[in-house]
C-alpha positions as CSV (number, residue, x, y, z in Angstrom):
1,M,-11.1,-18.9,7.6
2,I,-7.3,-18.7,7.7
3,T,-5.5,-21.1,5.5
4,R,-1.9,-22.0,6.4
5,S,0.5,-23.3,3.9
6,S,3.3,-25.5,4.9
7,R,6.9,-24.2,4.7
8,T,8.8,-26.6,2.4
9,E,11.6,-24.3,1.2
10,K,14.8,-23.5,3.2
11,L,17.0,-20.5,3.0
12,D,20.4,-20.5,4.6
13,L,22.5,-17.4,5.4
14,R,25.7,-16.6,7.0
15,L,25.9,-13.8,9.5
16,T,28.1,-12.5,12.3
17,P,27.5,-13.5,15.9
18,E,26.7,-9.8,16.6
19,A,24.0,-9.8,13.9
20,K,22.5,-13.0,15.2
21,R,22.4,-11.6,18.7
22,T,20.6,-8.5,17.5
23,L,18.1,-10.5,15.5
24,A,17.5,-12.9,18.4
25,A,17.0,-9.9,20.8
26,A,14.5,-8.3,18.4
27,A,12.6,-11.6,18.0
28,K,12.5,-12.1,21.8
29,A,11.2,-8.5,22.2
30,E,8.3,-9.4,19.9
31,R,7.8,-12.8,21.5
32,R,8.5,-14.6,18.2
33,S,10.9,-17.3,17.1
34,L,14.0,-16.1,15.4
35,S,12.9,-17.8,12.2
36,D,9.5,-16.2,12.3
37,F,11.0,-12.8,13.0
38,V,13.5,-13.0,10.2
39,L,11.0,-14.3,7.7
40,A,8.4,-11.6,8.5
41,S,11.1,-8.9,8.4
42,A,12.5,-10.1,5.1
43,L,9.0,-10.4,3.5
44,G,8.0,-7.0,4.7
45,R,11.2,-5.5,3.2
46,A,10.6,-7.5,0.0
47,E,7.1,-6.0,-0.3
48,E,8.5,-2.5,0.1
49,A,11.1,-3.1,-2.6
50,L,8.5,-4.4,-5.0
51,A,5.7,-2.0,-4.2
52,D,6.8,0.7,-6.7
53,R,7.0,-2.0,-9.4
54,R,3.5,-3.3,-8.9
55,V,1.3,-0.3,-8.2
56,F,1.5,3.4,-8.9
57,Q,-1.1,6.0,-8.0
58,L,-1.9,9.2,-9.8
59,S,-4.2,12.1,-9.1
60,P,-7.2,12.2,-11.5
61,E,-5.6,15.0,-13.4
62,K,-2.3,13.2,-13.8
63,W,-4.2,9.9,-14.7
64,Q,-6.0,11.7,-17.5
65,A,-2.7,13.2,-18.8
66,F,-1.2,9.7,-18.7
67,V,-4.2,8.1,-20.6
68,T,-4.1,11.0,-23.1
69,A,-0.4,10.4,-23.7
70,L,-1.0,6.7,-24.3
71,D,-3.8,7.4,-26.7
72,N,-1.9,9.9,-28.8
73,P,-0.1,8.7,-31.9
74,P,3.7,8.3,-31.5
75,R,5.8,11.4,-32.2
76,D,7.9,11.4,-35.3
77,M,11.5,11.1,-34.3
78,P,13.7,11.2,-37.4
79,H,16.9,10.5,-35.5
80,L,15.5,7.4,-33.9
81,R,14.0,6.2,-37.1
82,A,17.4,6.6,-38.8
83,L,19.1,4.8,-36.0
84,M,16.6,1.9,-36.2
85,N,17.2,1.5,-39.9
86,K,21.0,1.6,-39.5
87,P,22.6,-1.9,-39.6
88,G,23.7,-3.0,-36.1
89,I,26.9,-4.8,-35.2
90,F,25.0,-8.1,-35.1
91,S,23.1,-7.6,-38.3
92,S,24.0,-8.8,-41.8
93,G,24.1,-5.3,-43.1
94,E,20.4,-5.2,-44.1
95,P,18.2,-2.6,-42.4
96,A,15.4,-4.1,-40.3
């Protein structure tokens, strides 16, 4: 069963007459309203832009290397430790 949610939000944008003609022609070619075409296109591009921030895939070997790296204790990094104990410009002079 397909559920439809009502569209209650509005998005305005400014565009050139040429851009509007191009979008309208593309919408007509797909037999869609201009609004539906622009919304579907924008949502598709948004999904592409967010995809690499939501899911990443690794081969079994690389997954195992990733899990191993997470399970290992942190490396000792004396320079980083010294930096973290150095007072910062917003601190009162006391190390953290």
